C-alpha positions as CSV (number, residue, x, y, z in Angstrom):
1,M,0.0,0.0,0.0
2,Q,1.2,3.5,-0.8
3,K,1.9,5.7,2.2
4,I,0.0,9.0,2.4
5,T,2.4,11.9,2.2
6,K,2.6,15.1,4.3
7,K,2.0,17.1,1.1
8,E,-1.3,15.2,0.6
9,V,-2.4,15.9,4.2
10,Q,-1.5,19.6,3.7
11,H,-3.6,19.6,0.6
12,I,-6.6,18.0,2.4
13,A,-6.2,20.6,5.2
14,Y,-6.1,23.4,2.6
15,L,-9.3,22.1,1.0
16,A,-10.9,21.9,4.4
17,R,-9.6,25.4,5.2
18,L,-7.7,24.0,8.3
19,A,-4.5,25.5,9.6
20,I,-2.5,22.6,11.1
21,S,0.8,22.6,12.9
22,E,3.8,20.4,12.0
23,E,3.0,18.2,14.9
24,E,-0.6,17.8,13.7
25,L,0.6,17.2,10.2
26,E,2.6,14.2,11.5
27,L,-0.3,12.9,13.6
28,Y,-2.9,13.2,10.9
29,S,-0.5,11.5,8.4
30,K,-0.2,8.5,10.7
31,Q,-3.9,8.4,11.5
32,L,-4.9,8.6,7.8
33,E,-2.4,5.9,7.0
34,V,-4.1,3.6,9.6
35,I,-7.5,4.4,8.0
36,L,-6.3,3.6,4.5
37,E,-4.7,0.4,5.7
38,Y,-8.1,-0.6,7.1
39,M,-9.8,0.2,3.9
40,D,-7.3,-2.1,2.1
41,K,-8.4,-4.9,4.5
42,L,-12.0,-4.3,3.6
43,S,-11.3,-4.8,-0.1
44,D,-10.3,-8.4,0.8
45,V,-13.8,-9.2,2.2
46,D,-16.0,-11.4,0.0
47,T,-19.1,-9.4,-0.8
48,S,-20.2,-11.6,-3.7
49,G,-23.5,-12.4,-2.0
50,V,-24.2,-8.9,-0.7
51,E,-26.7,-6.7,-2.6
52,P,-25.2,-3.2,-3.3
53,V,-27.0,-0.3,-1.7
54,S,-26.7,3.4,-2.4
55,S,-28.3,4.5,0.9
56,I,-28.7,3.0,4.3
57,I,-32.4,3.5,4.0
58,M,-32.5,0.6,1.4
59,L,-31.4,-1.7,4.2
60,Y,-34.9,-1.2,5.8
61,K,-36.8,-2.7,2.9
62,N,-37.2,-6.1,4.6
63,V,-37.7,-4.7,8.1
64,K,-41.2,-4.1,9.6
65,V,-40.1,-1.0,11.5
66,E,-39.9,2.1,9.4
67,P,-37.0,4.4,9.9
68,Y,-37.8,7.5,11.9
69,Y,-37.9,10.8,9.9
70,R,-38.1,14.0,11.8
71,E,-39.7,17.1,10.4
72,D,-37.2,19.6,9.1
73,I,-38.1,22.7,11.2
74,P,-35.7,25.7,11.1
75,Q,-34.4,26.7,14.5
76,D,-32.3,29.5,15.9
77,N,-29.4,27.8,17.6
78,G,-27.8,31.1,18.6
79,C,-24.5,30.5,16.9
80,Q,-25.0,32.3,13.5
81,K,-22.3,34.8,14.3
82,E,-19.7,32.1,15.0
83,I,-20.6,30.2,11.9
84,L,-20.4,33.3,9.7
85,D,-17.1,34.3,11.3
86,N,-15.7,31.1,9.7
87,A,-16.9,32.1,6.2
88,P,-14.1,33.0,3.7
89,Q,-16.4,35.6,2.3
90,R,-19.9,36.8,3.3
91,V,-22.5,39.3,2.4
92,N,-24.6,40.5,5.3
93,N,-25.8,37.3,7.0
94,Y,-25.0,34.9,4.1
95,F,-22.0,32.9,2.8
96,K,-20.8,34.4,-0.5
97,V,-19.9,31.7,-3.0
98,E,-18.7,31.7,-6.6
99,K,-21.3,31.2,-9.3
100,V,-21.4,27.5,-10.2
101,I,-24.2,27.6,-12.9
102,E,-23.7,29.3,-16.2
């Protein structure tokens, strides 16, 4: 298995907009390596008799108990300022993002 590099971890941190120290970089590199090794072990599992699913909800198809769905009700959790303080760009009380549809 190919080892994850510090440069790759730095890139992941950059994409997640995380500032990490050299010590954290070393720690996260090792932790990600363990996760990837485990994923390699999972590829050795025989899944020939297992039906593929695209959602966990599909696993309930043969179960008499229906999954619980809560109603989606907007709530003020009191942390809007803290959330917006983490935005790279914002306009008033909204995240500003680049246009993705032409």
